[in-house]
TITOR-457889 format. One record per residue (C-alpha): residue number from 1; x, y, z; residue in one letter. Coordinates in nm, 4 decimals, padded with zeros to 6 digits. Example, Ala and Ser with C-alpha at 12.3 -4.5 7.8 and 13.67 -1.06 7.14 Angstrom:
2
> num; X; Y; Z; residu
> 1; 01.2300; -00.4500; 00.7800; a
> 2; 01.3670; -00.1060; 00.7140; s
This chain:
73
> num; X; Y; Z; residu
> 1; -26.1931; 02.6640; -09.5523; m
> 2; -26.5111; 02.7719; -09.7335; k
> 3; -26.3829; 02.6193; -10.0564; e
> 4; -26.3111; 02.2870; -09.8820; r
> 5; -26.6588; 02.2861; -09.7274; v
> 6; -26.8158; 02.3509; -10.0682; q
> 7; -26.6178; 02.0617; -10.2178; e
> 8; -26.7353; 01.8321; -09.9363; a
> 9; -27.0974; 01.9403; -09.9852; l
> 10; -27.0625; 01.8652; -10.3556; d
> 11; -26.9724; 01.5059; -10.2613; k
> 12; -27.2929; 01.4498; -10.0634; i
> 13; -27.5201; 01.6580; -10.2858; r
> 14; -27.6168; 01.3599; -10.5098; p
> 15; -27.7586; 01.1747; -10.2066; s
> 16; -27.9741; 01.4729; -10.1148; l
> 17; -28.0840; 01.5254; -10.4740; q
> 18; -28.1862; 01.1598; -10.4997; a
> 19; -28.4504; 01.2379; -10.2357; d
> 20; -28.5584; 01.5603; -10.4067; g
> 21; -28.3536; 01.7900; -10.1840; g
> 22; -28.0379; 01.9962; -10.2002; d
> 23; -27.8073; 02.2014; -09.9811; v
> 24; -27.6681; 02.5523; -10.0266; e
> 25; -27.3631; 02.6790; -09.8402; l
> 26; -27.4468; 03.0121; -09.6777; v
> 27; -27.1519; 03.0824; -09.4494; e
> 28; -26.8455; 02.9379; -09.2800; v
> 29; -26.7514; 03.1288; -08.9655; t
> 30; -26.3968; 03.1767; -08.8395; e
> 31; -26.4687; 02.9469; -08.5452; d
> 32; -26.5701; 02.6563; -08.7713; g
> 33; -26.9490; 02.6820; -08.7812; v
> 34; -27.0966; 02.5936; -09.1202; v
> 35; -27.4357; 02.7452; -09.2021; r
> 36; -27.6345; 02.5841; -09.4803; v
> 37; -27.9779; 02.6226; -09.6326; r
> 38; -28.1638; 02.3011; -09.7071; l
> 39; -28.3642; 02.3200; -10.0286; q
> 40; -28.6261; 02.1260; -10.2195; g
> 41; -28.7936; 01.8465; -10.0256; h
> 42; -28.5310; 01.8843; -09.7517; c
> 43; -28.6534; 02.2360; -09.6716; a
> 44; -28.9926; 02.1306; -09.5397; g
> 45; -28.9076; 01.7804; -09.4250; c
> 46; -28.9618; 01.7017; -09.0566; p
> 47; -28.6375; 01.5021; -09.0689; m
> 48; -28.4334; 01.7995; -09.1931; s
> 49; -28.2628; 01.8586; -08.8567; m
> 50; -28.1591; 01.4932; -08.8434; m
> 51; -28.0316; 01.5162; -09.2013; t
> 52; -27.8305; 01.8223; -09.1048; l
> 53; -27.6822; 01.6885; -08.7797; k
> 54; -27.6426; 01.3161; -08.8513; n
> 55; -27.5692; 01.3453; -09.2200; g
> 56; -27.4232; 01.6742; -09.3354; i
> 57; -27.2525; 01.7858; -09.0121; e
> 58; -27.1017; 01.4440; -08.9427; r
> 59; -26.9683; 01.4163; -09.2984; f
> 60; -26.8194; 01.7669; -09.2876; l
> 61; -26.6454; 01.6965; -08.9550; k
> 62; -26.4943; 01.3768; -09.0978; e
> 63; -26.3752; 01.5519; -09.4133; e
> 64; -26.2639; 01.8767; -09.2479; i
> 65; -26.1603; 01.8488; -08.8806; p
> 66; -26.1743; 02.2289; -08.8414; e
> 67; -26.5542; 02.2170; -08.8773; v
> 68; -26.7044; 02.2411; -08.5295; k
> 69; -27.0778; 02.2465; -08.6067; a
> 70; -27.3387; 02.2603; -08.8796; g
> 71; -27.6384; 02.4916; -08.8525; e
> 72; -27.9406; 02.5721; -09.0614; q
> 73; -27.9344; 02.9271; -09.1991; a
C-alpha cells in the first residue's frame, strides 16, 4: 500500500509546490494510518493541519479506501 500512497501523493504534490510547500511520506501503518511530513511553506503554516486533513487525507481516502487516517509525522 505504501507504493500506492506515494503515487497518490505525487498527484497532489504540484498543488502543494505551487504554494511553496511539499509533502514527504514517512510511514504507512498496517492499520491504514499514513504519516507524512509537510515541508517548505507548509511546515510552518498555521493552516497545515487543515491542509493535511481536508486536502491530503481526504484525497488519499478517495484514491485508496484502505487509508483510514492521515497524520503529521
